N, C-alpha and C positions, 0 to 999 in steps of 0.2 A: 302281544306287544302294549296292550296300556299299561302307562304310566304310573308308580306305584303310587298307593295311594298316601301321600306324605297328610305326615300332624299339620296342623293350621300352623303355627311358628315355623318347621319345615319351611312350608308352603308360601309364606308368605317371607322368609330369606332369599327363599330362589328368586322372586318377582321383585323385591329390590335390591339384588342383585344384577337382574338383568336391567334395571333403572339404571344402578351405579354404573354398570359398563357403556348404557347410551349418553349419559349427561359424559361421562368421561373422556370417550369419543368421535359423539355425534356434535353436542353442545358443545364442548370446552367446556363445562363449568364443573370442576373442578371442585370447589367449594360443596356446592349439591351430592357431587359424588361421595364425597367425604360423608355424607350427614344420611346418604340410606345406607353405601359399609354401616357403617356406626347402625342404621336401626335394625340393619339384618343380623347382625354379630348380638344385638340382645335380644332379637327375635328366638335366636333360637338357644339361647340359655345355657345354664352351667353341666344342665344335663344328657344334653343333646350328644354324645361325646362317645355313649355307651351303645347300648342294646339294639335289635334291629332295624337292620338301616345307616346304623353312625358314619359309615363309611361316606355315604352320598352326604351324609352331614358337615358331616369334619371336609369333602371339599366344595362344597359350599362355604361353608366356615372360610378355609384356608383365600377362594376366589374372591371374597365379598375384600380377604385384608390383600391380597394382592391387589385390586382395585384401588385399595382407601391407599395403598404403599404410592401406586401410580400418581396419587390426586394430588399427595399432599406431598411428594419428588417437584411437582408440577407448579408449584405455586409456592415455591422452595423454603416448606416447613420441614425438610427431612432432620432439623433434629428432633421433633416429633415423632420421626418414626418407628423408632425402637422404643421408647414408650408407645406411641399408639398402643399396636401390639400387641403389647406383655398385657394389656388389661383387658383381653381379651385369651390369651391362651397362660397368662401368670408366670410361668417360669421358662426360659430358654428350655429345657429338654422337649417342653413339649410343643416348640413350633415345629410347623413343619417345614418338608426340604425344601421348597419353592419358598416358601417363605424369609429362613433363615438365607437362602441363593440370595432375595433381592439385595437385604438388609446389606451382608457384605460388600454385593458390587456398589451399593447405593453411599456403604460410609466409604467404599475405598476410592469409588471416582472424587468422591466431595473432600478427599486427602483426610478422612478421619478417621482410618484404621483402630485405632484403642477404643472406639467405642466399642467396638465387636471383638473385640480381645477373649472378657471373662464370655461373655454368653455364646460365642463358637467350643470356649474350651467345653464349659459344660452340657452342651450338646455334642461335643464329640465324644466326651466322657460316657455317655450315661447309655447302657447294656443293651433297653431296646432301641436304639438308633441304628446299633453296630447291625444291627440287623437288615434294613437300610438297606436296600438297591442303589438308593442315591450317597449311601455314605462316603464311599471310597471320594466322591465327585466334590463331594461339598467338605472333605479333607483336603483334597487340593487347591482347593477353592484357599479355606483358610489360611492354608501353608503359603498360597503364593501372594495374596491378597491382605493377609492381617499380621502376622508373624516375619515373613521376611521382612517388607518395607517398616514395621517396628523394631530391628534386630533381632527380634528372641530365639537368634540359633539354635542355642542349647535345647528350648523348648521347641521348636522344630523337627533338631538333632531329633531329643526323647517321645514324640509324638510318631516318627517315620517310620523307629526301630518297633514300636508296639503296634504299628499297624501289619505285624504278619499276616492275622488274618485276612485281608484286604489289598495288599501286596502281593507280588511275587519279589522273586531277589532282587531280577530285574529294573522292576519298577523302584523299589528301598534306590539301589543304587544309584538310578536317576535324582533320585528326590534328593539322597546324599549329597552328590555334584555340583549339584543346585544350590543346595543349602549353603558347600562351599563356596561356590565362583562367589555368591550372593556377602558371602562374611567377609569375602576379600576384598571385592567392590566396597563392602561399607567402609574397610583398614584403607581403603587408597583416601577415599574421600573423606576421611581423619585426616590425614597423614595432611592433605589438600589441603583442609580448613587452616590448619595449626601452622602450620606454613605460611600460608599469606596474613595470619595475623601476626605471626612474629617477621616475615618482611614491614609489614603497619609502622611496627617501632624503629626501627632505624632513618626510616623517612621523614616522622612526627619529630625523631632525634634534629636532624638535621631542619629540618625547617626551623625549629626552635631555637634552634643554638643561632642559625642567620638574626633572625628576628632579634634575638638577646644582643646578639653584636652589635646589628644597631643600632640599640637603642643605648646601649654602651656608648658608643661613637659619640651620639648623640647629650649623654651626661659630662659628658669630658668634653667637649667642646664648650658646654653650659659652665662647667667648673674652671676650664680656663677665663671664660669669659668673668664671673664672678670673682676668681684670685686679680684679675686688673682693675675690678671695678673698689675690691672688698678697705680699700685706704679710703677710699676718698664714702663709698655708702654704703659704712659700714653695720647702719639702721636698716639695711633691704629685707625683705621678710625674705633667705632664702627660702624654707621650706613651700613656701603658698608658687612662689618660683616653680621649685624642682615639681609641688604635686599638679600643679595646670600642665606641666611639657609633659608628665606620665600620666595624664587624664587628655589630653592631643594627642600622642599614641596609640592610644586605643581608639581613639576617634579614627584614628588615623588608617591604623589595620583594618580596622573595621570589627576586630575581636568581639567576641557573645559571650560576654561572662555567664550564658547558663550554660554554655555549651560543657559534657563534660573532658569537650576535650581541650577546652581550653584552663584548667585548674590548673596542670603543672606547668604552660607558660605563662598564667599570673603567678603563681608561686616563684615562679627566674627575675619576676618584674618587679617584685619587691622584694627578693634579695641587691637586685640591681639596684632596684633605688634605695636600700638604707646603708650596700656599700657608698653611692655616691654622695650622699647627705652626709654620712660619712666623712666624707674626704674630702668634701666641700668644709665642712664645720671642725676642719682640724685643728687644733690648738691656735695654729701660723696664724689659721685668718680670721680667730677668732677677735671679734673688739677688745678693742685695749680696756681692761678695768683702769679706771679715773679713781683715785681715794674723791 
């Protein structure tokens, strides 16, 4: 039982892995843990995945990435995780099952499953990965945490039907049933959302109608007052008075002109203002023309 005589690179990577694990778990120094993981992966180099002892090298590299993923997540730097991992494995198909699993779970937890959509698909389509014992579990994980939350039901069904070598008929039927249930729930949520949006429109129209009626009443009263005074004060600036009333009303109802919901109401106010202005300055109330 003597330990294998590793080359200086792999031996250094194993030592850095131990340091990174201590920094992560014992000292909670996440930034330093990431630095040790990066140094360990760099020490392995691109050519350590082949030849004698490559399985041990791959295991050390995978462990370094696992510790690094956890440290980045602890620092809330989860957005960097996938790109950070791919700089050491270059393509999604080469990701170890444990690293892919952590990435899927991480981006599902932060509600960004779309990040893993193409990566997971590329990994699962790879023929070499299909022979791995973890393939079935990762396919199920990808299905539940990526495809179904994104509403990719056709892709999910295609993936399950094409996994005849991994799942037996009972498992395939169970997965297809789960996909069907998820599709129905998705459709119900869409209908509920659409119904809620439709219910908001009548309420908005009712409120706008009530406010418009109030404004019309105010302008009608003003029109009557102006009519009674028109014979004596025909030089009175009607337009300025109506504009002042209009602005006063906006202040009273505390309308926010910048709000998108205010635009239909403002449009109605402008229409009412024009109607009232035309009524007040009708020919019978205009100042007489004197020669």
